[in-house]
N, C-alpha and C positions, 0 to 999 in steps of 0.2 A: 645514740649515746656511745656505742662501741667505737664509732669513728673518731671520737676525741683522742683516742690513744695514738692515732696515726697522724695527728696534726703536728706541725712543726712547733707552733707556739701553743702548746696544750694547756699551760697553766692559766693564761688569761681567759681562754675559752671555757675552762672548767669553772672559773670563778663566775663568769657570766651565766653559765648553765645553772649553777647553784643559786644565784640570786633570782633567776627566773623561777626555779623550783620553789624557793621560799615564798615568792609572791603568789604563786599558784596555791600553795598550802594556806597562806593567809586568806586568800579569797574563799577557799573551801571552808575554813573555819567560820568565816563571815556568813556563809549560807547554811551552816549547820543547824541553828535553831529552827529555821523554816522547814528544812528537810525532816528534822525529827518530829515536828508538829504534823507534817503530812503523813509520815509513817505511823504516828500514833493514831491518827484518824483511820487509816487503812486497817491497822491491826484491830482497832475497836470494832469497826464494821464487820470484819471477818469473824471475830468472836461472837458478835451479836447474831450473825447469820448461822453460825454453827450451833449455837445453843438455843436458838429460837425454835418454837414448836413448828413442825411442818404445816404449811398452809393448806395443803391438799387433804390432810387428815380430817375426817369428819368426826365430831364428838357426839 
């Protein structure tokens, strides 16, 4: 990204870099619901394990 300052035709390359970045951000937002669902499951499992009574403890 820093090398774009040293290009002779910097403006067209900066425009193409920004369109590529926009496309990548759009793809990331498309995957966001699935990612949040997976993280929700992982956090739920961690909370259950932390608050569950110890298995090895005899009553």
